[in-house]
C-alpha positions in Angstrom: 19.8 14.2 31.1 20.4 18.1 31.3 21.0 18.6 27.8 17.2 16.9 27.2 15.9 19.2 29.8 17.3 21.8 28.3 15.8 21.6 24.5 13.1 20.3 25.8 12.2 23.7 27.6 13.4 25.2 24.4 11.1 23.8 22.6 8.1 24.1 25.3 9.0 28.6 24.8 8.9 28.3 21.1 5.9 26.2 20.8 3.9 29.1 22.6 5.4 31.6 20.6 4.6 29.3 17.5 1.0 29.8 19.0 1.2 33.1 20.5 2.1 34.5 16.0 -0.4 31.9 14.7 -3.2 33.5 16.3 -2.3 36.8 16.3 -1.5 36.1 12.2 -3.9 33.5 11.7 -7.2 35.6 10.1 -4.9 37.1 7.9 -4.2 33.6 6.7 -8.2 32.8 6.9 -8.6 30.9 9.9 -11.5 32.0 12.1 -11.6 32.4 16.0 -14.9 33.7 16.1 -17.8 31.3 17.4 -21.4 30.4 15.4 -23.2 34.2 16.1 -26.6 32.9 17.1 -29.3 34.5 18.8 -31.2 32.3 21.6 -34.5 32.8 23.8 -35.1 30.8 25.7 -38.4 30.6 27.8 -37.4 31.8 31.6 -40.8 30.8 34.3 -39.3 32.3 37.9 -40.7 30.1 40.6 -41.9 33.3 43.0 -43.9 31.8 46.1 
């Protein structure tokens, strides 16, 4: 049981390192993480009594 837990911890650490590496290297391979930029204008009615 301890051996399985140790391997799961190693796997979780490797997955976290891979995720961080993908976040830094991904834009060089065409992965765009930026949200779409659109301007929105909404009328606001203030109720100042």
